[in-house]
C-alpha positions as CSV (number, residue, x, y, z in Angstrom):
1,M,-0.3,0.1,0.1
2,A,1.1,3.7,-0.7
3,N,2.1,6.0,1.6
4,K,-0.6,8.1,2.8
5,S,-1.5,10.3,5.8
6,I,-3.3,8.7,8.4
7,G,-6.6,10.0,7.5
8,Q,-6.1,8.5,4.1
9,F,-5.1,5.1,5.8
10,I,-8.3,5.1,7.8
11,A,-11.1,5.7,5.1
12,A,-8.9,3.1,2.8
13,L,-9.3,0.5,5.6
14,R,-13.2,1.9,6.9
15,K,-13.4,0.7,3.0
16,A,-11.9,-2.2,2.7
17,N,-13.8,-3.5,6.0
18,G,-17.3,-2.5,4.3
19,L,-17.7,-0.2,7.5
20,T,-20.0,3.5,6.9
21,Q,-18.2,6.6,8.8
22,K,-21.5,6.4,11.1
23,E,-20.7,2.5,11.8
24,L,-17.1,3.6,12.6
25,A,-18.1,6.1,14.4
26,E,-20.5,4.1,16.8
27,K,-17.7,1.4,17.4
28,L,-15.8,4.4,18.7
29,N,-18.4,6.3,20.3
30,V,-17.6,9.4,18.1
31,S,-19.7,11.4,15.5
32,D,-19.7,10.6,11.8
33,K,-18.6,14.2,11.4
34,A,-15.1,13.6,13.4
35,I,-14.9,10.7,11.0
36,S,-15.2,12.5,7.9
37,R,-12.8,15.3,9.1
38,W,-9.9,12.6,10.2
39,E,-10.6,11.3,6.3
40,R,-10.0,14.7,5.0
41,D,-7.1,15.1,7.3
42,E,-8.4,18.1,9.0
43,C,-7.9,16.5,12.0
44,S,-6.1,14.0,13.7
45,P,-8.0,11.0,16.1
46,D,-6.8,11.4,19.3
47,I,-4.3,9.5,20.9
48,S,-6.1,7.4,22.8
49,L,-8.1,6.2,20.3
50,I,-5.2,5.3,17.9
51,P,-4.7,1.7,19.6
52,V,-8.6,0.9,19.3
53,I,-9.0,2.1,15.6
54,A,-5.5,-0.2,15.1
55,E,-8.0,-3.3,16.9
56,I,-10.9,-2.7,14.7
57,F,-8.7,-2.7,11.4
58,S,-6.4,-5.3,12.5
59,V,-3.0,-3.0,12.2
60,T,-0.5,-1.7,14.5
61,C,-0.3,1.9,16.3
62,D,2.4,2.3,13.8
63,E,1.1,1.4,10.5
64,L,-1.7,3.4,11.7
65,L,0.6,6.6,12.3
66,C,3.1,6.3,9.3
67,G,-0.6,5.5,7.4
68,E,1.2,2.2,5.5
69,R,1.3,-1.3,6.0
70,K,4.7,-2.8,7.4
71,A,6.3,-5.8,6.4
72,A,4.9,-9.3,8.2
73,E,7.4,-9.3,10.7
74,A,6.9,-5.9,11.9
75,V,4.0,-6.7,12.5
76,K,4.5,-9.5,14.4
77,S,6.5,-7.5,16.7
78,N,4.6,-4.5,17.3
79,A,1.1,-6.9,17.2
80,N,1.2,-7.9,21.5
81,D,2.4,-4.2,22.1
82,A,-0.8,-2.9,20.7
83,Y,-3.2,-5.3,22.1
84,L,-1.7,-4.9,25.7
85,S,-2.1,-0.9,25.3
86,P,-3.1,0.3,28.3
87,K,-4.7,3.2,27.1
88,A,-6.5,0.8,23.9
89,E,-7.6,-1.1,27.3
90,K,-9.2,1.7,29.1
91,Q,-10.7,3.2,25.5
92,Q,-11.9,0.1,24.7
93,Q,-13.8,-0.3,28.6
94,R,-15.1,3.1,27.8
95,I,-16.3,2.1,24.6
96,L,-18.2,-1.2,26.2
97,K,-19.7,1.2,28.9
98,A,-21.2,4.0,26.4
99,T,-22.7,0.8,24.3
100,L,-24.3,-0.9,27.1
101,S,-25.8,2.8,28.4
102,E,-27.3,3.1,24.9
103,F,-28.7,0.5,24.7
104,K,-30.2,0.4,28.0
105,N,-31.4,4.0,27.5
106,R,-32.9,3.0,23.4
107,S,-34.5,0.0,25.5
108,C,-36.6,2.4,27.9
109,V,-37.9,4.4,24.9
110,V,-39.2,0.9,23.6
111,I,-40.9,0.6,27.0
112,A,-42.6,4.2,26.8
113,V,-43.9,3.6,23.3
114,A,-45.7,0.4,24.5
115,I,-47.0,2.0,27.3
116,L,-48.5,5.1,25.6
117,G,-50.0,1.3,23.7
118,L,-51.6,0.7,26.5
119,V,-52.9,4.6,26.8
120,A,-54.3,4.8,23.2
121,A,-55.8,1.2,24.3
122,A,-57.6,3.2,27.4
123,V,-58.6,6.3,25.6
124,C,-60.7,4.7,23.0
125,N,-62.8,2.3,25.3
126,L,-63.2,4.3,27.9
127,G,-63.1,7.4,26.7
128,F,-65.0,6.6,23.1
129,N,-65.9,2.7,24.1
130,R,-64.3,1.6,21.5
131,A,-63.1,-1.4,22.4
132,Y,-62.1,-3.0,18.9
133,I,-60.2,0.0,17.9
134,G,-58.3,0.2,21.4
135,F,-56.7,-3.1,20.7
136,F,-55.8,-3.1,17.0
137,V,-54.3,0.6,18.1
138,S,-52.4,-0.9,20.9
139,V,-51.2,-3.7,19.0
140,S,-49.6,-1.4,16.1
141,F,-47.8,0.4,18.9
142,F,-47.0,-2.9,20.6
143,A,-45.6,-4.3,17.4
144,V,-43.2,-1.1,16.5
145,S,-42.1,-1.5,20.1
146,F,-41.2,-5.1,19.4
147,V,-39.6,-5.0,16.2
148,C,-37.7,-2.0,17.5
149,Q,-36.1,-3.8,20.8
150,L,-35.1,-6.5,18.6
151,V,-33.2,-4.6,16.2
152,F,-31.3,-2.5,19.3
153,T,-30.5,-5.7,20.2
154,N,-28.6,-6.9,16.9
155,K,-27.0,-3.7,16.4
156,A,-25.4,-3.7,20.3
157,F,-24.1,-6.9,19.4
158,F,-22.4,-5.9,16.8
159,S,-21.0,-3.1,18.3
160,V,-19.0,-5.2,20.5
161,S,-18.2,-7.4,17.8
162,D,-15.1,-6.0,17.0
163,V,-14.0,-5.1,20.9
164,N,-11.7,-7.4,21.7
165,T,-10.9,-6.9,25.9
166,G,-11.7,-10.5,26.1
167,D,-13.6,-12.9,25.0
168,E,-15.5,-13.5,28.7
169,E,-15.9,-9.7,29.2
170,I,-17.5,-9.1,25.7
171,G,-19.8,-13.1,26.1
172,R,-21.1,-11.2,29.9
173,L,-21.8,-8.1,28.4
174,K,-23.6,-9.9,25.5
175,C,-25.5,-11.8,28.0
176,T,-26.7,-8.4,29.7
177,F,-27.9,-7.8,26.5
178,V,-30.2,-10.6,25.9
179,N,-31.9,-10.2,29.8
180,I,-32.4,-6.8,28.8
181,A,-34.1,-7.1,25.8
182,G,-35.7,-10.2,27.2
183,S,-37.0,-7.9,30.2
184,V,-38.3,-5.5,27.7
185,L,-39.9,-8.4,25.0
186,S,-41.6,-9.6,28.5
187,F,-43.1,-6.7,28.9
188,I,-44.5,-5.7,25.8
189,A,-46.0,-9.6,25.8
190,V,-47.5,-8.5,28.7
191,L,-49.1,-5.5,27.6
192,T,-50.4,-7.2,24.7
193,A,-52.1,-10.3,26.7
194,F,-53.5,-7.3,29.2
195,C,-55.4,-5.5,26.3
196,L,-56.4,-9.1,24.8
197,P,-60.2,-8.6,26.6
198,L,-61.0,-5.8,24.4
199,V,-61.0,-7.7,21.6
200,I,-62.9,-11.2,22.8
201,F,-65.8,-9.8,25.7
202,P,-67.4,-7.2,23.2
203,D,-69.8,-8.4,21.2
204,D,-69.6,-6.0,18.8
205,S,-67.4,-3.4,17.6
206,Y,-69.4,-0.3,18.8
207,L,-68.9,-1.7,22.6
208,G,-66.6,-0.9,25.2
209,I,-65.6,-3.3,28.1
210,E,-66.2,-1.4,31.5
211,G,-63.0,-0.6,33.2
212,K,-63.2,-2.8,36.4
213,S,-63.9,-6.0,34.5
214,W,-60.7,-5.3,32.0
215,M,-58.1,-5.0,34.8
216,L,-59.9,-8.1,36.4
217,Y,-59.7,-10.0,32.9
218,G,-56.7,-8.1,31.4
219,A,-54.6,-9.8,34.6
220,L,-55.8,-13.0,33.9
221,Y,-54.7,-13.3,30.8
222,A,-51.5,-11.3,31.1
223,V,-50.0,-13.8,34.1
224,P,-49.4,-16.6,32.2
225,F,-48.0,-14.3,29.7
226,L,-45.6,-13.0,31.9
227,L,-44.6,-16.8,33.4
228,A,-44.1,-17.9,30.0
229,S,-41.8,-15.1,29.0
230,L,-40.2,-15.0,32.2
231,L,-39.1,-18.5,31.5
232,L,-38.2,-17.8,28.1
233,C,-36.0,-14.9,28.8
234,S,-34.1,-17.0,31.3
235,F,-33.4,-20.2,28.6
236,A,-32.6,-17.3,26.1
237,G,-30.0,-16.2,28.7
238,L,-29.2,-19.8,29.5
239,K,-28.2,-20.5,25.4
240,T,-26.2,-17.3,25.3
241,A,-24.0,-17.9,28.0
242,K,-23.5,-21.4,26.1
243,K,-22.6,-19.8,22.9
244,E,-20.0,-17.6,24.2
245,N,-18.6,-20.7,26.3
246,L,-18.7,-19.0,29.5
247,H,-19.5,-21.9,31.8
248,A,-19.6,-20.5,35.6
249,L,-21.8,-18.0,34.3
250,Y,-24.0,-20.8,32.3
251,K,-23.9,-23.1,35.4
252,K,-25.4,-20.1,37.5
253,C,-28.0,-19.6,34.4
254,R,-29.1,-23.2,34.7
255,H,-29.7,-23.4,38.3
256,N,-31.6,-20.6,37.9
257,L,-33.3,-21.7,35.2
258,I,-34.1,-24.8,37.2
259,L,-35.3,-22.2,40.3
260,K,-37.6,-20.1,38.7
261,A,-39.2,-22.7,36.5
262,G,-40.0,-24.0,39.8
263,S,-41.3,-20.9,41.6
264,L,-43.8,-19.9,38.6
265,A,-45.2,-24.1,38.5
266,V,-45.5,-23.4,42.4
267,L,-47.1,-19.8,41.8
268,A,-49.2,-21.0,38.4
269,V,-50.7,-24.0,40.8
270,V,-51.3,-21.6,43.8
271,L,-53.2,-19.2,41.6
272,F,-55.1,-21.7,39.9
273,I,-56.7,-22.9,42.8
274,T,-57.2,-19.3,44.5
275,F,-59.0,-18.6,41.0
276,G,-61.0,-21.9,41.2
277,V,-62.3,-21.2,44.8
278,Y,-63.3,-18.0,43.7
279,N,-65.5,-19.2,40.8
280,V,-67.1,-21.7,43.1
281,I,-67.9,-18.7,46.2
282,T,-69.3,-16.5,43.3
283,E,-70.4,-19.0,40.5
284,S,-68.4,-17.3,37.9
285,G,-68.6,-14.0,39.1
286,D,-72.6,-13.8,39.0
287,P,-73.9,-11.2,41.2
288,A,-77.3,-12.5,41.4
289,A,-75.9,-15.7,42.8
290,L,-74.6,-13.7,46.3
291,T,-78.0,-12.9,47.1
292,E,-81.2,-14.1,48.6
293,G,-83.4,-12.4,45.7
294,K,-87.3,-12.9,46.8
295,I,-89.6,-16.2,46.4
296,Y,-92.8,-15.8,44.7
297,D,-96.2,-18.2,44.4
298,K,-97.5,-18.4,40.8
299,E,-100.4,-15.6,41.1
300,A,-97.9,-13.7,43.2
301,F,-95.2,-13.7,40.3
302,V,-97.4,-13.2,37.4
303,T,-98.8,-9.7,39.3
304,L,-95.2,-9.1,39.7
305,M,-94.1,-9.0,36.2
306,E,-97.1,-7.6,35.1
307,T,-96.9,-4.6,37.2
308,E,-95.3,-1.6,35.0
309,V,-91.9,-0.3,36.4
310,E,-89.2,1.4,34.3
311,Q,-85.6,0.1,34.7
312,E,-84.0,2.4,37.1
313,N,-80.6,1.5,35.4
314,T,-78.5,2.8,37.8
315,F,-76.6,-0.7,38.1
316,N,-74.0,-1.4,36.0
317,S,-73.1,-4.4,33.2
318,I,-69.1,-5.7,31.8
319,Y,-70.0,-3.5,28.7
320,N,-70.7,0.7,28.5
321,I,-73.2,0.5,25.9
322,A,-73.6,4.2,24.1
323,E,-77.1,5.3,24.5
324,S,-78.8,6.1,21.0
325,D,-82.7,7.2,19.8
326,D,-82.6,3.8,17.6
327,F,-82.3,1.4,20.8
328,E,-85.6,3.8,22.3
329,E,-87.7,3.6,18.6
330,E,-86.9,-0.8,19.0
331,A,-88.3,-0.4,22.2
332,E,-91.6,1.3,21.3
333,D,-91.8,-1.4,18.4
334,E,-92.2,-3.8,20.6
335,D,-95.3,-5.7,20.7
336,A,-96.8,-5.3,24.7
337,E,-98.5,-8.3,24.3
338,N,-95.4,-11.0,23.8
339,Y,-96.1,-13.6,26.3
340,D,-93.5,-15.6,28.4
341,F,-93.9,-19.1,29.9
342,I,-92.6,-21.5,32.5
343,T,-93.2,-24.8,31.5
344,D,-92.7,-28.3,33.8
345,D,-91.0,-31.2,32.9
346,N,-93.6,-32.6,30.4
347,N,-93.2,-29.0,28.6
348,N,-97.0,-28.3,29.5
349,V,-97.3,-24.7,30.5
350,V,-97.5,-23.7,34.1
351,C,-97.6,-19.8,33.7
352,K,-98.4,-17.3,31.3
353,F,-97.2,-14.1,31.9
354,V,-96.4,-10.5,30.0
355,H,-93.2,-9.2,31.3
356,R,-93.4,-5.5,31.8
357,N,-91.7,-5.3,35.1
358,E,-88.4,-3.5,33.8
359,S,-86.9,-3.9,37.4
360,V,-86.4,-7.8,37.3
361,V,-83.1,-8.9,36.5
362,S,-83.3,-11.9,36.4
363,Y,-85.2,-15.0,38.1
364,E,-85.7,-18.7,38.3
365,Y,-88.3,-21.5,39.6
366,E,-88.9,-24.9,40.9
367,F,-91.6,-27.0,42.1
368,N,-92.2,-27.8,45.5
369,A,-93.5,-31.5,46.6
370,D,-96.8,-30.6,46.0
371,G,-96.5,-29.2,42.4
372,E,-96.7,-26.0,43.7
373,L,-94.5,-23.4,41.3
374,L,-92.0,-21.4,43.3
375,V,-90.2,-18.7,41.3
376,K,-86.8,-17.0,43.0
377,V,-87.1,-13.5,41.7
378,I,-83.9,-11.1,41.2
379,T,-84.6,-7.3,41.3
380,T,-82.3,-4.0,40.2
381,A,-82.2,-3.4,44.1
382,D,-81.5,-7.7,44.8
383,W,-78.7,-7.4,41.7
384,Q,-76.9,-4.5,43.3
385,E,-76.6,-5.8,46.9
386,G,-74.9,-8.3,45.1
387,M,-73.0,-6.9,42.7
388,Y,-71.5,-4.6,46.5
389,K,-71.0,-8.1,47.7
390,L,-68.7,-9.1,44.5
391,N,-66.3,-6.2,44.9
392,I,-65.8,-7.1,48.3
393,I,-64.9,-10.5,47.3
394,K,-63.1,-9.3,44.4
395,T,-60.6,-6.7,46.4
396,V,-60.3,-9.6,48.9
397,F,-59.1,-12.3,46.4
398,A,-57.3,-9.3,45.0
399,V,-55.1,-8.9,48.1
400,V,-54.8,-12.7,48.2
401,Y,-53.6,-12.7,44.5
402,I,-51.1,-10.1,45.2
403,A,-50.0,-12.0,48.9
404,E,-49.4,-15.1,46.9
405,I,-47.1,-13.4,44.0
406,V,-45.2,-11.2,46.5
407,S,-44.4,-14.2,48.9
408,V,-43.2,-16.6,45.8
409,A,-41.2,-13.9,44.6
410,V,-39.6,-13.2,47.7
411,F,-38.7,-16.8,48.4
412,Y,-37.5,-17.1,44.5
413,C,-35.0,-14.0,45.1
414,K,-33.8,-15.3,48.6
415,K,-32.9,-19.0,47.2
416,R,-31.1,-16.7,44.2
417,K,-28.8,-15.3,46.2
418,S,-27.4,-18.9,47.1
419,I,-26.6,-19.8,43.8
420,K,-23.0,-19.8,43.1
């Protein structure tokens, strides 16, 4: 190679290695404008960067300063000095720290974008009663976050690929990248699962789902996604440690994976049992099951149902439905003389009535030993009483869920400290 200036030599080496000015700048933690000025010989690199540049392009510091390659014997005699240079090692450590800091900052941006997706879903659902739109808007944010995190992780791996401070140190740094990326991707997966009720429960695209119900069912969907994501994250860290030949770290990650899998399995069983107990007590969250209602015989029941009482409309359902004139017009067009029937086991009609009492939410019937019809009626007031009890039970079980999760987490953290 002909004798060149430092800038020309750097430009030639960069092009020979297929690097852009921006890519080289990222490896050196400087701006691409600085690289451009070096290559135009407007200024020279800082003396502390010379060993790092030499390391990236596999040349010696003398070759870089002279602007040309030397004979093979000269290169061999100076190679070890360049590799063991304290300044080069210090500069490389600074680059590694800067790369890790940049990766953490970008991961925080990814988390912020995912949170914006959740906020957008909440606005669409709670503000405009459009659960479907909220879900698909949030998924768009989550997809962008997911892809960006993968790109940033790949970029971080590439940034440290040419830094030669020791295979073990680089391997540990890559494991750190994988752990951070796994945590962020797990967070995105949990938010996605949390938004699933927005598209599962509404029967129509013009409906929203009540906030409390969204929180409850969203948490139920998010928990299994969280457990699976944590296991996948640990497994990815284990594979990375094995790939980088970090035997001590691999052994530690393996024990940690076993401990985490066991802890999560115990937590899943405990939560499943607790949820089963909740369903038994509340009969799958039915407020009517938590109130006694009132028992009527046939004549009293018919009288009650045919008494015109307007709906108080003070109780909540799982959906928030926007009122419109169309519903009112449909109600006015209904035939007031449409009969409801109660039949026995032989399908014989034993009671016929017109349902005019809108305060009746539901009713159940049975026949006593004498064959008389007895009807249990749940009115709006009864339903509100059941809903009040259901909310108390939900609060108690929410506290129980949190206590169970915290207990398992504390157990896991204590055991993890003992892993060497």
